[in-house]
C-alpha positions in Angstrom: 0.0 0.0 0.0 1.4 3.4 -1.0 1.8 6.4 1.3 -0.8 9.1 1.0 1.3 11.4 -1.2 2.2 8.5 -3.5 -1.4 7.5 -3.8 -2.5 11.0 -4.5 0.2 11.4 -7.1 -1.7 8.7 -9.1 -4.5 11.3 -9.7 -3.2 13.1 -12.7 -4.5 16.6 -13.7 -4.1 19.1 -16.5 -5.0 22.7 -17.1 -8.7 23.6 -17.3 -9.3 24.8 -20.9 -12.3 26.9 -19.8 -11.3 28.5 -16.6 -13.5 31.5 -17.3 -16.6 29.2 -17.2 -18.5 27.3 -14.5 -19.2 23.9 -15.9 -19.7 20.4 -14.3 -17.6 17.4 -15.0 -19.2 14.0 -14.2 -17.4 10.7 -14.0 -18.7 7.3 -12.9 -16.6 4.3 -12.1 -16.9 0.8 -10.6 -14.9 0.1 -7.5 -13.8 -3.3 -6.4 -11.6 -4.5 -3.5 -12.6 -4.6 0.2 -15.3 -7.2 0.3 -17.3 -5.6 3.1 -17.4 -2.3 1.2 -17.2 -2.9 -2.6 -18.3 -3.5 -5.3 -19.8 -0.1 -5.5 -20.3 2.7 -8.0 -18.4 6.0 -7.6 -20.1 9.1 -9.1 -17.9 12.1 -9.0 -19.1 15.6 -10.1 -17.0 18.7 -9.9 -16.8 22.3 -11.1 -13.2 22.7 -12.1 -11.1 25.7 -11.0 -7.5 25.6 -12.5 -7.3 21.8 -13.0 -9.3 19.0 -14.6 -8.8 15.3 -14.0 -7.2 13.1 -16.6 -9.7 10.1 -16.6 -7.1 7.7 -17.9 -5.3 7.8 -14.6 -8.2 6.4 -12.7 -7.4 2.7 -13.5 -4.1 2.9 -11.7 -5.5 4.9 -8.9 -8.4 2.5 -8.3 -6.0 -0.4 -8.4 -4.3 1.2 -5.4 -7.6 1.8 -3.7 -8.4 -1.9 -4.1 -5.5 -2.7 -1.8 -6.9 -0.7 1.2 -8.8 -2.7 3.8 -11.6 -0.3 4.5 -13.7 -0.8 7.7 -16.9 0.6 6.1 -18.3 2.4 3.1 -18.1 5.8 4.9 -14.3 5.4 5.5 -13.8 4.7 1.8 -15.9 7.7 0.8 -14.0 10.1 3.0 -10.6 8.9 1.8 -11.7 9.2 -1.9 -13.2 12.6 -1.3 -10.1 13.9 0.4 -7.8 12.6 -2.4 -9.9 14.1 -5.2 -10.5 17.4 -3.4 -6.8 17.7 -2.6 -5.6 17.0 -6.1 -8.3 18.9 -8.1 -9.0 21.8 -5.7 -12.3 22.3 -7.5 -14.7 25.2 -7.1 -17.3 22.6 -6.1 -17.2 18.8 -5.7 -19.8 16.2 -5.0 -19.0 12.5 -4.7 -21.3 9.5 -4.1 -20.5 5.9 -3.5 -23.4 3.6 -4.0 -23.1 0.0 -2.9 -24.7 -2.4 -5.4 -25.3 -5.4 -3.2 -27.0 -5.7 0.1 -24.9 -6.5 3.2 -27.7 -8.6 4.6 -31.4 -9.1 4.6 -32.1 -5.9 6.5 -30.0 -3.3 4.5 -30.8 -3.3 0.8 -29.1 0.0 -0.2 -26.1 1.7 1.2 -24.6 4.9 -0.1 -22.5 7.9 1.1 -22.6 11.3 -0.5 -20.1 14.0 0.3 -19.9 17.6 -1.0 -17.5 20.6 -0.6 -17.0 23.9 -2.2 -14.5 26.7 -2.2 -15.3 29.6 0.2 -17.3 32.3 -1.5 -18.0 30.2 -4.6 -21.6 30.0 -5.4 -23.4 29.2 -8.6 -26.7 27.9 -7.2 -28.4 28.0 -10.7 -25.8 25.6 -12.1 -26.0 23.2 -9.2 -29.8 23.2 -9.0 -30.1 22.2 -12.7 -28.1 19.1 -12.1 -29.9 15.8 -12.5 -30.2 14.0 -9.1 -28.2 10.8 -8.9 
């Protein structure tokens, strides 16, 4: 398992080609690994500031995530959010992890949704128009 800075270095970015605009980037991926947490779907939405994510890097990054023995879905969500937020430094970010399979007969659906934004950034009209997950 890589150290935190080595793991985050797997998240590659490039310059935002439309820094003058507020626009939303949406990415969805399937996560595997820790049997008590995954498989699950990761949905990542963000309004870029100076950087955008290079989607091609996610395969290598997710391979590293698969080696982490998460205690629960929430721990995985927080780690992923911290990594993406740290590397992208977006104007706004929203991430959801949705577990596909039930843990038992009682819980049929389990998800964690996290959101953050830069101080003083607000484009309510843009965010309100987004389709709900």
